[in-house]
LOTIDREN-863202 format. One record per residue: x, y, z of N, C-alpha, C in turn; residue number from 1; residue in three letters. Coordinates in nm, 2 decimals, padded with zeros to 4 digits. Layout:
<recs>
- n.px; n.py; n.pz; ca.px; ca.py; ca.pz; c.px; c.py; c.pz; pos; code
- X; Y; Z; X; Y; Z; X; Y; Z; NUM; ALA
...
</recs>
This chain:
<recs>
- n.px; n.py; n.pz; ca.px; ca.py; ca.pz; c.px; c.py; c.pz; pos; code
- -00.48; 11.55; 07.83; -00.53; 11.41; 07.86; -00.43; 11.34; 07.95; 1; UNK
- -00.48; 11.27; 08.05; -00.40; 11.19; 08.14; -00.34; 11.07; 08.07; 2; UNK
- -00.21; 11.06; 08.05; -00.14; 10.95; 07.98; -00.18; 10.82; 08.05; 3; UNK
- -00.21; 10.82; 08.17; -00.24; 10.69; 08.24; -00.37; 10.62; 08.18; 4; UNK
- -00.45; 10.71; 08.11; -00.57; 10.65; 08.05; -00.54; 10.55; 07.95; 5; UNK
- -00.42; 10.56; 07.88; -00.38; 10.46; 07.78; -00.34; 10.33; 07.84; 6; UNK
- -00.32; 10.33; 07.97; -00.29; 10.20; 08.04; -00.42; 10.13; 08.09; 7; UNK
- -00.53; 10.20; 08.07; -00.66; 10.15; 08.13; -00.77; 10.16; 08.03; 8; UNK
- -00.85; 10.27; 08.04; -00.97; 10.28; 07.96; -00.94; 10.29; 07.81; 9; UNK
- -00.83; 10.35; 07.77; -00.80; 10.36; 07.62; -00.69; 10.27; 07.58; 10; UNK
- -00.68; 10.16; 07.65; -00.57; 10.06; 07.62; -00.58; 10.01; 07.48; 11; UNK
- -00.71; 09.99; 07.43; -00.72; 09.93; 07.30; -00.67; 10.02; 07.19; 12; UNK
- -00.64; 10.15; 07.22; -00.59; 10.24; 07.11; -00.44; 10.23; 07.10; 13; UNK
- -00.37; 10.17; 07.20; -00.23; 10.16; 07.20; -00.18; 10.04; 07.12; 14; UNK
- -00.08; 10.07; 07.03; -00.02; 09.97; 06.94; 00.12; 09.95; 06.99; 15; UNK
- 00.16; 09.83; 07.01; 00.30; 09.80; 07.05; 00.38; 09.75; 06.93; 16; UNK
- 00.50; 09.80; 06.92; 00.59; 09.77; 06.81; 00.73; 09.73; 06.87; 17; UNK
- 00.78; 09.63; 06.81; 00.92; 09.59; 06.83; 01.00; 09.64; 06.71; 18; UNK
- 01.09; 09.73; 06.73; 01.17; 09.80; 06.63; 01.31; 09.76; 06.63; 19; UNK
- 01.36; 09.70; 06.52; 01.50; 09.67; 06.50; 01.54; 09.73; 06.37; 20; UNK
- 01.62; 09.84; 06.38; 01.65; 09.91; 06.25; 01.78; 09.99; 06.27; 21; UNK
- 01.83; 10.04; 06.16; 01.94; 10.14; 06.17; 01.89; 10.28; 06.17; 22; UNK
- 01.93; 10.35; 06.27; 01.89; 10.49; 06.28; 01.99; 10.58; 06.21; 23; UNK
- 01.95; 10.63; 06.09; 02.04; 10.72; 06.01; 02.08; 10.84; 06.09; 24; UNK
- 01.99; 10.90; 06.17; 02.03; 11.02; 06.24; 02.13; 11.00; 06.35; 25; UNK
- 02.12; 10.89; 06.42; 02.22; 10.85; 06.53; 02.33; 10.77; 06.47; 26; UNK
- 02.32; 10.72; 06.35; 02.43; 10.64; 06.29; 02.46; 10.52; 06.38; 27; UNK
- 02.35; 10.45; 06.42; 02.37; 10.33; 06.51; 02.25; 10.24; 06.49; 28; UNK
- 02.27; 10.11; 06.54; 02.16; 10.02; 06.54; 02.07; 10.04; 06.66; 29; UNK
- 01.94; 10.04; 06.63; 01.84; 10.06; 06.74; 01.75; 09.94; 06.76; 30; UNK
- 01.74; 09.90; 06.88; 01.65; 09.79; 06.92; 01.56; 09.84; 07.03; 31; UNK
- 01.43; 09.86; 07.00; 01.34; 09.93; 07.10; 01.20; 09.86; 07.10; 32; UNK
- 01.14; 09.88; 07.21; 01.00; 09.85; 07.23; 00.93; 09.98; 07.23; 33; UNK
- 00.83; 10.00; 07.14; 00.76; 10.13; 07.13; 00.61; 10.11; 07.14; 34; UNK
- 00.55; 10.21; 07.21; 00.41; 10.21; 07.22; 00.36; 10.34; 07.15; 35; UNK
- 00.26; 10.32; 07.06; 00.21; 10.43; 06.97; 00.06; 10.44; 06.98; 36; UNK
- 00.02; 10.56; 06.98; -00.13; 10.59; 06.97; -00.15; 10.66; 06.83; 37; UNK
- -00.20; 10.58; 06.74; -00.20; 10.64; 06.60; -00.06; 10.66; 06.55; 38; UNK
- -00.03; 10.78; 06.51; 00.11; 10.81; 06.46; 00.19; 10.87; 06.57; 39; UNK
- 00.13; 10.88; 06.69; 00.21; 10.94; 06.80; 00.28; 10.84; 06.88; 40; UNK
- 00.41; 10.86; 06.90; 00.50; 10.78; 06.98; 00.47; 10.81; 07.13; 41; UNK
- 00.42; 10.72; 07.20; 00.38; 10.75; 07.34; 00.49; 10.70; 07.44; 42; UNK
- 00.56; 10.59; 07.40; 00.66; 10.53; 07.50; 00.76; 10.46; 07.42; 43; UNK
- 00.89; 10.46; 07.46; 00.99; 10.39; 07.40; 01.09; 10.34; 07.50; 44; UNK
- 01.15; 10.22; 07.49; 01.25; 10.17; 07.58; 01.33; 10.07; 07.51; 45; UNK
- 01.46; 10.06; 07.54; 01.55; 09.97; 07.47; 01.50; 09.82; 07.50; 46; UNK
- 01.52; 09.74; 07.40; 01.50; 09.60; 07.42; 01.62; 09.54; 07.49; 47; UNK
- 01.59; 09.46; 07.60; 01.70; 09.40; 07.67; 01.75; 09.28; 07.61; 48; UNK
- 01.67; 09.21; 07.53; 01.72; 09.09; 07.46; 01.68; 09.10; 07.31; 49; UNK
- 01.77; 09.08; 07.22; 01.75; 09.08; 07.08; 01.80; 08.95; 07.02; 50; UNK
- 01.72; 08.88; 06.95; 01.76; 08.76; 06.88; 01.86; 08.79; 06.78; 51; UNK
- 01.97; 08.70; 06.77; 02.08; 08.73; 06.68; 02.03; 08.73; 06.54; 52; UNK
- 01.94; 08.65; 06.50; 01.89; 08.64; 06.36; 01.81; 08.77; 06.33; 53; UNK
- 01.74; 08.83; 06.43; 01.67; 08.95; 06.40; 01.76; 09.07; 06.38; 54; UNK
- 01.87; 09.07; 06.46; 01.96; 09.18; 06.45; 02.04; 09.17; 06.31; 55; UNK
- 02.08; 09.05; 06.28; 02.15; 09.03; 06.15; 02.06; 09.06; 06.03; 56; UNK
- 01.93; 09.03; 06.04; 01.84; 09.06; 05.93; 01.83; 09.21; 05.92; 57; UNK
- 01.81; 09.28; 06.03; 01.80; 09.43; 06.02; 01.92; 09.50; 05.97; 58; UNK
- 02.04; 09.45; 06.01; 02.16; 09.51; 05.96; 02.18; 09.48; 05.81; 59; UNK
- 02.15; 09.36; 05.77; 02.16; 09.32; 05.63; 02.07; 09.41; 05.54; 60; UNK
- 01.95; 09.44; 05.59; 01.86; 09.53; 05.52; 01.92; 09.67; 05.51; 61; UNK
- 01.99; 09.72; 05.61; 02.05; 09.85; 05.61; 02.16; 09.85; 05.51; 62; UNK
- 02.25; 09.75; 05.51; 02.36; 09.74; 05.41; 02.31; 09.73; 05.27; 63; UNK
- 02.20; 09.65; 05.25; 02.14; 09.64; 05.12; 02.09; 09.77; 05.07; 64; UNK
- 02.04; 09.85; 05.16; 01.98; 09.98; 05.12; 02.09; 10.08; 05.09; 65; UNK
- 02.20; 10.08; 05.16; 02.31; 10.18; 05.15; 02.42; 10.13; 05.05; 66; UNK
- 02.43; 10.00; 05.03; 02.54; 09.95; 04.94; 02.66; 09.89; 05.01; 67; UNK
- 02.73; 09.81; 04.94; 02.85; 09.74; 04.99; 02.96; 09.83; 05.03; 68; UNK
- 02.96; 09.95; 04.98; 03.07; 10.05; 05.01; 03.08; 10.08; 05.16; 69; UNK
- 02.97; 10.04; 05.24; 02.97; 10.06; 05.38; 03.08; 09.97; 05.45; 70; UNK
- 03.11; 09.86; 05.38; 03.21; 09.76; 05.43; 03.35; 09.81; 05.40; 71; UNK
- 03.44; 09.75; 05.48; 03.59; 09.80; 05.47; 03.66; 09.73; 05.35; 72; UNK
- 03.62; 09.76; 05.23; 03.68; 09.71; 05.11; 03.82; 09.76; 05.10; 73; UNK
- 03.92; 09.67; 05.07; 04.05; 09.70; 05.04; 04.09; 09.64; 04.90; 74; UNK
- 04.20; 09.68; 04.84; 04.23; 09.63; 04.71; 04.24; 09.48; 04.71; 75; UNK
- 04.29; 09.42; 04.82; 04.31; 09.28; 04.82; 04.17; 09.21; 04.81; 76; UNK
- 04.07; 09.27; 04.88; 03.93; 09.21; 04.87; 03.88; 09.21; 04.73; 77; UNK
- 03.90; 09.33; 04.66; 03.85; 09.34; 04.52; 03.92; 09.24; 04.43; 78; UNK
- 04.05; 09.22; 04.45; 04.13; 09.13; 04.37; 04.08; 08.99; 04.40; 79; UNK
- 04.05; 08.95; 04.52; 03.99; 08.82; 04.55; 03.86; 08.80; 04.48; 80; UNK
- 03.78; 08.90; 04.48; 03.65; 08.90; 04.42; 03.66; 08.88; 04.27; 81; UNK
- 03.76; 08.95; 04.21; 03.78; 08.94; 04.06; 03.84; 08.80; 04.02; 82; UNK
- 03.92; 08.75; 04.11; 03.98; 08.61; 04.08; 03.87; 08.51; 04.08; 83; UNK
- 03.78; 08.51; 04.18; 03.68; 08.41; 04.19; 03.58; 08.43; 04.07; 84; UNK
- 03.55; 08.55; 04.04; 03.46; 08.58; 03.92; 03.52; 08.53; 03.79; 85; UNK
- 03.65; 08.54; 03.78; 03.72; 08.49; 03.66; 03.70; 08.34; 03.65; 86; UNK
- 03.73; 08.27; 03.76; 03.71; 08.12; 03.76; 03.57; 08.08; 03.74; 87; UNK
- 03.48; 08.15; 03.80; 03.33; 08.12; 03.78; 03.30; 08.13; 03.63; 88; UNK
- 03.35; 08.24; 03.57; 03.31; 08.27; 03.43; 03.37; 08.16; 03.34; 89; UNK
- 03.49; 08.12; 03.36; 03.56; 08.03; 03.27; 03.55; 07.88; 03.31; 90; UNK
- 03.52; 07.85; 03.44; 03.52; 07.71; 03.48; 03.38; 07.67; 03.53; 91; UNK
- 03.30; 07.77; 03.57; 03.16; 07.73; 03.61; 03.16; 07.68; 03.75; 92; UNK
- 03.06; 07.60; 03.78; 03.04; 07.54; 03.92; 03.16; 07.46; 03.95; 93; UNK
- 03.20; 07.46; 04.08; 03.13; 07.51; 04.20; 03.16; 07.65; 04.24; 94; UNK
- 03.23; 07.73; 04.15; 03.27; 07.86; 04.19; 03.14; 07.95; 04.20; 95; UNK
- 03.13; 08.02; 04.32; 03.01; 08.09; 04.35; 03.01; 08.23; 04.28; 96; UNK
- 02.89; 08.29; 04.27; 02.88; 08.42; 04.21; 02.91; 08.52; 04.33; 97; UNK
- 03.02; 08.59; 04.32; 03.05; 08.69; 04.42; 03.06; 08.83; 04.37; 98; UNK
- 02.98; 08.85; 04.26; 02.96; 08.99; 04.21; 02.90; 09.08; 04.32; 99; UNK
- 02.90; 09.21; 04.30; 02.84; 09.29; 04.40; 02.69; 09.27; 04.41; 100; UNK
- 02.63; 09.25; 04.30; 02.48; 09.22; 04.30; 02.45; 09.09; 04.38; 101; UNK
- 02.53; 08.99; 04.35; 02.50; 08.86; 04.42; 02.53; 08.87; 04.57; 102; UNK
- 02.64; 08.94; 04.61; 02.67; 08.96; 04.75; 02.56; 09.04; 04.82; 103; UNK
- 02.51; 09.14; 04.76; 02.40; 09.22; 04.82; 02.28; 09.13; 04.84; 104; UNK
- 02.25; 09.04; 04.74; 02.13; 08.96; 04.75; 02.14; 08.85; 04.86; 105; UNK
- 02.27; 08.81; 04.89; 02.29; 08.70; 04.98; 02.35; 08.74; 05.11; 106; UNK
- 02.33; 08.87; 05.15; 02.40; 08.92; 05.27; 02.37; 08.83; 05.39; 107; UNK
- 02.25; 08.79; 05.41; 02.22; 08.71; 05.53; 02.29; 08.58; 05.53; 108; UNK
- 02.34; 08.53; 05.42; 02.41; 08.40; 05.41; 02.56; 08.41; 05.45; 109; UNK
- 02.62; 08.52; 05.39; 02.77; 08.52; 05.41; 02.82; 08.62; 05.51; 110; UNK
- 02.74; 08.73; 05.53; 02.79; 08.84; 05.62; 02.73; 08.83; 05.75; 111; UNK
- 02.61; 08.78; 05.77; 02.54; 08.78; 05.89; 02.62; 08.74; 06.02; 112; UNK
- 02.70; 08.63; 06.01; 02.78; 08.59; 06.13; 02.88; 08.70; 06.18; 113; UNK
- 02.91; 08.79; 06.09; 03.01; 08.89; 06.13; 02.95; 09.03; 06.17; 114; UNK
- 02.82; 09.03; 06.19; 02.74; 09.15; 06.22; 02.70; 09.15; 06.37; 115; UNK
- 02.72; 09.05; 06.44; 02.67; 09.04; 06.58; 02.72; 09.15; 06.67; 116; UNK
- 02.84; 09.20; 06.65; 02.90; 09.30; 06.74; 02.88; 09.44; 06.68; 117; UNK
- 02.81; 09.46; 06.57; 02.79; 09.59; 06.51; 02.69; 09.67; 06.59; 118; UNK
- 02.72; 09.78; 06.64; 02.63; 09.87; 06.70; 02.63; 10.01; 06.64; 119; UNK
- 02.74; 10.05; 06.58; 02.75; 10.18; 06.52; 02.82; 10.17; 06.39; 120; UNK
- 02.83; 10.28; 06.32; 02.89; 10.28; 06.18; 03.03; 10.24; 06.18; 121; UNK
- 03.11; 10.28; 06.28; 03.25; 10.25; 06.29; 03.27; 10.10; 06.31; 122; UNK
- 03.17; 10.03; 06.37; 03.18; 09.88; 06.39; 03.17; 09.81; 06.25; 123; UNK
- 03.09; 09.87; 06.16; 03.08; 09.81; 06.03; 03.21; 09.82; 05.96; 124; UNK
- 03.29; 09.92; 05.98; 03.42; 09.94; 05.91; 03.53; 09.86; 05.97; 125; UNK
- 03.49; 09.79; 06.08; 03.59; 09.69; 06.14; 03.55; 09.55; 06.12; 126; UNK
- 03.45; 09.52; 06.04; 03.41; 09.39; 06.01; 03.53; 09.32; 05.94; 127; UNK
- 03.55; 09.19; 05.97; 03.65; 09.11; 05.90; 03.60; 09.07; 05.77; 128; UNK
- 03.61; 09.16; 05.67; 03.55; 09.13; 05.54; 03.63; 09.02; 05.47; 129; UNK
- 03.76; 09.02; 05.49; 03.84; 08.91; 05.42; 03.79; 08.77; 05.46; 130; UNK
- 03.77; 08.76; 05.60; 03.72; 08.63; 05.65; 03.58; 08.60; 05.60; 131; UNK
- 03.49; 08.70; 05.59; 03.36; 08.68; 05.55; 03.35; 08.63; 05.40; 132; UNK
- 03.43; 08.70; 05.32; 03.44; 08.66; 05.18; 03.49; 08.52; 05.16; 133; UNK
- 03.61; 08.50; 05.21; 03.68; 08.37; 05.19; 03.60; 08.25; 05.24; 134; UNK
- 03.51; 08.27; 05.34; 03.43; 08.16; 05.40; 03.33; 08.11; 05.30; 135; UNK
- 03.31; 08.18; 05.19; 03.22; 08.13; 05.08; 03.28; 08.02; 05.00; 136; UNK
- 03.41; 08.00; 05.01; 03.47; 07.90; 04.93; 03.50; 07.77; 05.01; 137; UNK
- 03.42; 07.67; 05.00; 03.45; 07.55; 05.07; 03.58; 07.48; 05.02; 138; UNK
- 03.64; 07.40; 05.10; 03.76; 07.33; 05.06; 03.72; 07.23; 04.95; 139; UNK
- 03.80; 07.21; 04.84; 03.94; 07.27; 04.82; 03.94; 07.39; 04.74; 140; UNK
- 03.84; 07.47; 04.73; 03.84; 07.59; 04.64; 03.94; 07.69; 04.68; 141; UNK
- 03.97; 07.72; 04.81; 04.07; 07.81; 04.84; 04.21; 07.77; 04.78; 142; UNK
- 04.24; 07.65; 04.79; 04.37; 07.60; 04.73; 04.37; 07.61; 04.58; 143; UNK
- 04.26; 07.58; 04.52; 04.25; 07.59; 04.37; 04.25; 07.73; 04.32; 144; UNK
- 04.19; 07.82; 04.40; 04.20; 07.96; 04.37; 04.34; 08.01; 04.36; 145; UNK
- 04.42; 07.97; 04.46; 04.57; 08.01; 04.46; 04.64; 07.95; 04.34; 146; UNK
- 04.60; 07.83; 04.30; 04.67; 07.76; 04.20; 04.63; 07.81; 04.06; 147; UNK
- 04.50; 07.83; 04.04; 04.44; 07.87; 03.91; 04.43; 08.01; 03.88; 148; UNK
- 04.43; 08.09; 03.99; 04.43; 08.24; 03.97; 04.53; 08.30; 04.07; 149; UNK
- 04.66; 08.27; 04.06; 04.75; 08.31; 04.16; 04.77; 08.46; 04.17; 150; UNK
- 04.79; 08.51; 04.29; 04.81; 08.65; 04.31; 04.93; 08.71; 04.24; 151; UNK
- 05.04; 08.63; 04.24; 05.16; 08.66; 04.18; 05.21; 08.56; 04.08; 152; UNK
- 05.28; 08.60; 03.98; 05.34; 08.52; 03.88; 05.49; 08.54; 03.88; 153; UNK
- 05.56; 08.43; 03.89; 05.71; 08.44; 03.89; 05.75; 08.45; 03.74; 154; UNK
- 05.82; 08.55; 03.71; 05.87; 08.58; 03.57; 06.01; 08.53; 03.56; 155; UNK
- 06.06; 08.52; 03.43; 06.20; 08.46; 03.41; 06.31; 08.53; 03.49; 156; UNK
- 06.30; 08.65; 03.53; 06.41; 08.72; 03.61; 06.41; 08.67; 03.75; 157; UNK
- 06.30; 08.60; 03.79; 06.29; 08.55; 03.93; 06.20; 08.64; 04.01; 158; UNK
- 06.16; 08.75; 03.96; 06.07; 08.84; 04.04; 05.93; 08.78; 04.04; 159; UNK
- 05.86; 08.81; 04.15; 05.72; 08.77; 04.16; 05.64; 08.89; 04.14; 160; UNK
- 05.56; 08.89; 04.03; 05.49; 09.01; 03.99; 05.34; 08.99; 04.01; 161; UNK
- 05.27; 09.09; 04.07; 05.13; 09.08; 04.10; 05.05; 09.09; 03.97; 162; UNK
- 04.95; 09.01; 03.96; 04.85; 09.01; 03.85; 04.73; 09.10; 03.89; 163; UNK
- 04.69; 09.19; 03.80; 04.57; 09.27; 03.83; 04.45; 09.20; 03.76; 164; UNK
- 04.37; 09.13; 03.85; 04.26; 09.06; 03.80; 04.13; 09.15; 03.78; 165; UNK
- 04.15; 09.28; 03.82; 04.03; 09.37; 03.80; 04.02; 09.42; 03.66; 166; UNK
- 04.13; 09.39; 03.58; 04.13; 09.42; 03.44; 04.08; 09.29; 03.36; 167; UNK
- 04.02; 09.31; 03.25; 03.97; 09.20; 03.17; 04.03; 09.21; 03.02; 168; UNK
- 04.13; 09.12; 02.99; 04.18; 09.01; 03.07; 04.27; 09.06; 03.18; 169; UNK
- 04.30; 08.97; 03.27; 04.40; 09.01; 03.38; 04.53; 09.06; 03.32; 170; UNK
- 04.59; 09.15; 03.39; 04.71; 09.22; 03.34; 04.83; 09.18; 03.43; 171; UNK
- 04.94; 09.15; 03.36; 05.07; 09.14; 03.42; 05.16; 09.25; 03.37; 172; UNK
- 05.19; 09.34; 03.46; 05.28; 09.46; 03.42; 05.42; 09.43; 03.47; 173; UNK
- 05.51; 09.42; 03.38; 05.65; 09.38; 03.42; 05.75; 09.44; 03.32; 174; UNK
- 05.87; 09.48; 03.38; 05.97; 09.53; 03.29; 06.01; 09.44; 03.18; 175; UNK
- 06.03; 09.49; 03.06; 06.05; 09.42; 02.94; 06.17; 09.32; 02.97; 176; UNK
- 06.28; 09.38; 03.03; 06.40; 09.30; 03.04; 06.38; 09.17; 03.13; 177; UNK
- 06.28; 09.18; 03.22; 06.25; 09.06; 03.31; 06.18; 08.95; 03.24; 178; UNK
- 06.15; 08.97; 03.11; 06.08; 08.86; 03.03; 06.16; 08.81; 02.92; 179; UNK
- 06.29; 08.85; 02.91; 06.38; 08.79; 02.81; 06.37; 08.64; 02.82; 180; UNK
- 06.37; 08.57; 02.70; 06.37; 08.43; 02.69; 06.24; 08.36; 02.71; 181; UNK
- 06.14; 08.44; 02.73; 06.00; 08.38; 02.75; 05.92; 08.39; 02.63; 182; UNK
- 05.89; 08.28; 02.56; 05.81; 08.28; 02.44; 05.66; 08.26; 02.47; 183; UNK
- 05.63; 08.19; 02.59; 05.50; 08.15; 02.62; 05.43; 08.25; 02.71; 184; UNK
- 05.32; 08.30; 02.67; 05.24; 08.40; 02.75; 05.18; 08.32; 02.87; 185; UNK
- 05.21; 08.37; 02.99; 05.15; 08.31; 03.11; 05.00; 08.30; 03.10; 186; UNK
- 04.94; 08.20; 03.15; 04.80; 08.18; 03.15; 04.74; 08.15; 03.29; 187; UNK
- 04.62; 08.17; 03.31; 04.55; 08.14; 03.44; 04.42; 08.07; 03.40; 188; UNK
- 04.34; 08.03; 03.51; 04.22; 07.96; 03.49; 04.24; 07.83; 03.41; 189; UNK
- 04.33; 07.75; 03.47; 04.36; 07.62; 03.41; 04.41; 07.64; 03.26; 190; UNK
- 04.48; 07.74; 03.23; 04.53; 07.77; 03.10; 04.43; 07.82; 03.00; 191; UNK
- 04.31; 07.86; 03.04; 04.21; 07.91; 02.95; 04.22; 08.06; 02.92; 192; UNK
- 04.29; 08.13; 03.01; 04.30; 08.28; 02.99; 04.44; 08.32; 02.98; 193; UNK
- 04.49; 08.37; 02.87; 04.63; 08.43; 02.86; 04.62; 08.57; 02.93; 194; UNK
- 04.73; 08.59; 03.00; 04.74; 08.73; 03.07; 04.77; 08.83; 02.96; 195; UNK
- 04.73; 08.95; 02.98; 04.76; 09.06; 02.90; 04.89; 09.12; 02.95; 196; UNK
- 05.00; 09.11; 02.88; 05.13; 09.15; 02.93; 05.16; 09.29; 02.90; 197; UNK
- 05.18; 09.38; 03.00; 05.23; 09.51; 02.98; 05.38; 09.51; 03.00; 198; UNK
- 05.45; 09.52; 02.89; 05.60; 09.52; 02.89; 05.64; 09.67; 02.92; 199; UNK
- 05.71; 09.69; 03.03; 05.73; 09.82; 03.08; 05.88; 09.87; 03.04; 200; UNK
- 05.89; 10.00; 03.03; 06.02; 10.06; 03.01; 06.09; 10.07; 03.15; 201; UNK
- 06.22; 10.10; 03.16; 06.28; 10.12; 03.29; 06.21; 10.23; 03.37; 202; UNK
- 06.14; 10.32; 03.31; 06.06; 10.42; 03.38; 05.92; 10.37; 03.42; 203; UNK
- 05.90; 10.24; 03.39; 05.77; 10.17; 03.42; 05.65; 10.22; 03.34; 204; UNK
- 05.68; 10.26; 03.21; 05.58; 10.30; 03.12; 05.56; 10.19; 03.02; 205; UNK
- 05.44; 10.16; 02.98; 05.41; 10.05; 02.88; 05.48; 10.08; 02.75; 206; UNK
- 05.56; 09.98; 02.71; 05.63; 09.99; 02.57; 05.54; 09.90; 02.47; 207; UNK
- 05.48; 09.80; 02.52; 05.40; 09.71; 02.44; 05.30; 09.64; 02.53; 208; UNK
- 05.18; 09.62; 02.48; 05.07; 09.55; 02.54; 05.04; 09.43; 02.45; 209; UNK
- 05.06; 09.31; 02.50; 05.04; 09.19; 02.41; 05.00; 09.07; 02.49; 210; UNK
- 04.93; 08.98; 02.42; 04.90; 08.84; 02.47; 04.98; 08.74; 02.39; 211; UNK
- 05.07; 08.79; 02.30; 05.15; 08.71; 02.22; 05.30; 08.74; 02.23; 212; UNK
- 05.36; 08.69; 02.34; 05.50; 08.72; 02.36; 05.59; 08.68; 02.25; 213; UNK
- 05.57; 08.56; 02.20; 05.66; 08.51; 02.09; 05.65; 08.60; 01.97; 214; UNK
- 05.54; 08.64; 01.94; 05.52; 08.73; 01.82; 05.59; 08.87; 01.85; 215; UNK
- 05.58; 08.92; 01.97; 05.64; 09.05; 02.00; 05.79; 09.04; 01.98; 216; UNK
- 05.85; 08.94; 02.04; 06.00; 08.93; 02.03; 06.05; 08.93; 01.89; 217; UNK
- 05.97; 08.86; 01.80; 06.02; 08.85; 01.66; 05.98; 08.96; 01.57; 218; UNK
- 05.90; 09.05; 01.62; 05.85; 09.16; 01.53; 05.87; 09.30; 01.60; 219; UNK
- 05.78; 09.34; 01.68; 05.78; 09.48; 01.74; 05.89; 09.51; 01.83; 220; UNK
- 05.95; 09.40; 01.89; 06.07; 09.43; 01.98; 06.18; 09.51; 01.91; 221; UNK
- 06.21; 09.48; 01.79; 06.32; 09.54; 01.72; 06.30; 09.69; 01.70; 222; UNK
- 06.17; 09.73; 01.68; 06.14; 09.88; 01.68; 06.15; 09.94; 01.82; 223; UNK
- 06.11; 09.87; 01.92; 06.12; 09.92; 02.05; 06.26; 09.93; 02.09; 224; UNK
- 06.34; 09.83; 02.06; 06.49; 09.84; 02.09; 06.55; 09.96; 02.03; 225; UNK
- 06.52; 09.99; 01.90; 06.58; 10.11; 01.83; 06.55; 10.24; 01.91; 226; UNK
- 06.43; 10.25; 01.95; 06.38; 10.37; 02.02; 06.44; 10.38; 02.16; 227; UNK
- 06.44; 10.27; 02.23; 06.47; 10.28; 02.37; 06.62; 10.26; 02.41; 228; UNK
- 06.70; 10.21; 02.31; 06.84; 10.18; 02.35; 06.92; 10.31; 02.38; 229; UNK
- 06.89; 10.41; 02.30; 06.96; 10.54; 02.32; 06.91; 10.61; 02.45; 230; UNK
- 06.78; 10.59; 02.48; 06.72; 10.65; 02.59; 06.76; 10.59; 02.72; 231; UNK
- 06.77; 10.46; 02.72; 06.81; 10.38; 02.84; 06.93; 10.30; 02.82; 232; UNK
- 07.05; 10.36; 02.80; 07.17; 10.28; 02.76; 07.22; 10.19; 02.87; 233; UNK
- 07.18; 10.21; 02.99; 07.23; 10.13; 03.10; 07.16; 09.99; 03.11; 234; UNK
- 07.05; 09.98; 03.03; 06.97; 09.86; 03.04; 07.00; 09.78; 02.91; 235; UNK
- 06.99; 09.64; 02.93; 07.02; 09.56; 02.81; 06.91; 09.56; 02.71; 236; UNK
- 06.95; 09.57; 02.58; 06.86; 09.56; 02.47; 06.92; 09.47; 02.36; 237; UNK
- 06.93; 09.34; 02.39; 07.00; 09.24; 02.31; 06.93; 09.23; 02.17; 238; UNK
- 07.02; 09.19; 02.07; 06.96; 09.17; 01.94; 06.87; 09.04; 01.94; 239; UNK
- 06.90; 08.94; 02.02; 06.82; 08.82; 02.03; 06.76; 08.81; 02.17; 240; UNK
- 06.65; 08.87; 02.20; 06.59; 08.87; 02.34; 06.55; 08.73; 02.38; 241; UNK
- 06.53; 08.63; 02.29; 06.49; 08.50; 02.33; 06.61; 08.42; 02.38; 242; UNK
- 06.73; 08.46; 02.35; 06.85; 08.40; 02.40; 06.92; 08.47; 02.52; 243; UNK
- 06.87; 08.59; 02.55; 06.93; 08.67; 02.65; 06.88; 08.63; 02.79; 244; UNK
- 06.95; 08.66; 02.89; 06.92; 08.63; 03.03; 06.83; 08.74; 03.09; 245; UNK
- 06.71; 08.69; 03.13; 06.62; 08.79; 03.19; 06.68; 08.85; 03.32; 246; UNK
- 06.65; 08.98; 03.34; 06.71; 09.05; 03.45; 06.63; 09.17; 03.50; 247; UNK
- 06.63; 09.19; 03.63; 06.57; 09.31; 03.68; 06.67; 09.43; 03.70; 248; UNK
- 06.80; 09.40; 03.66; 06.90; 09.49; 03.69; 06.95; 09.56; 03.56; 249; UNK
- 07.04; 09.66; 03.58; 07.10; 09.73; 03.46; 07.22; 09.64; 03.42; 250; UNK
- 07.29; 09.68; 03.31; 07.40; 09.60; 03.25; 07.52; 09.60; 03.35; 251; UNK
- 07.53; 09.70; 03.43; 07.64; 09.72; 03.52; 07.62; 09.65; 03.66; 252; UNK
- 07.51; 09.58; 03.68; 07.47; 09.53; 03.81; 07.42; 09.38; 03.79; 253; UNK
- 07.46; 09.30; 03.88; 07.41; 09.16; 03.87; 07.35; 09.12; 04.01; 254; UNK
- 07.28; 09.02; 04.01; 07.22; 08.98; 04.14; 07.11; 08.88; 04.11; 255; UNK
- 07.05; 08.83; 04.22; 06.94; 08.74; 04.21; 06.82; 08.79; 04.28; 256; UNK
</recs>
């Protein structure tokens, strides 16, 4: 059959489609004008102009279908997510829901502005995910996030120790000697959530896991001291840890 017939006598059989989608075979975004006769693709050509909203919508649908793991998640992003979720759970509004399910449901709202330059899969892995996530917190929430769910806690030795918010409750893993003199368990979320303290040996293995530092020093510490003093003689194991100076060093070394 002469294909030119579809431009004249059989024109009514031709269906025109504008296609904006992710092509899994080519691993890229496709924007085309297609002419079809029934199920037969008769003609295709790239679209010269694509509305930003249409492209963003198509890419959001692709990410929703394949999952958030397509995005360049790093540990810092997951920690940010967990910190916001902690405050949302304990403090409520105005902290937004940034769970994976909520993020997938609201892709067009928070991620769309960062998808305009995406053409292929590698472009998705270069999206500024940190900026996209943090933009969901209007001022002054970013400042309050750092205040109420700080990334690091300064312990009595002076060290700044990272908090793992992906654990529930959040975990502060710190060498036991760095917490000498500290009776009060550090708290986050405006004091509503005591951290779970992992008190570590010099080999950085947990000796005790507690949310009650005062109780530990007065009870379990003495059993820990008996067991560890011979194993790690270079490290201080004072009889009264609440009166001892917290340190990150051995007994033969000093510093700040």
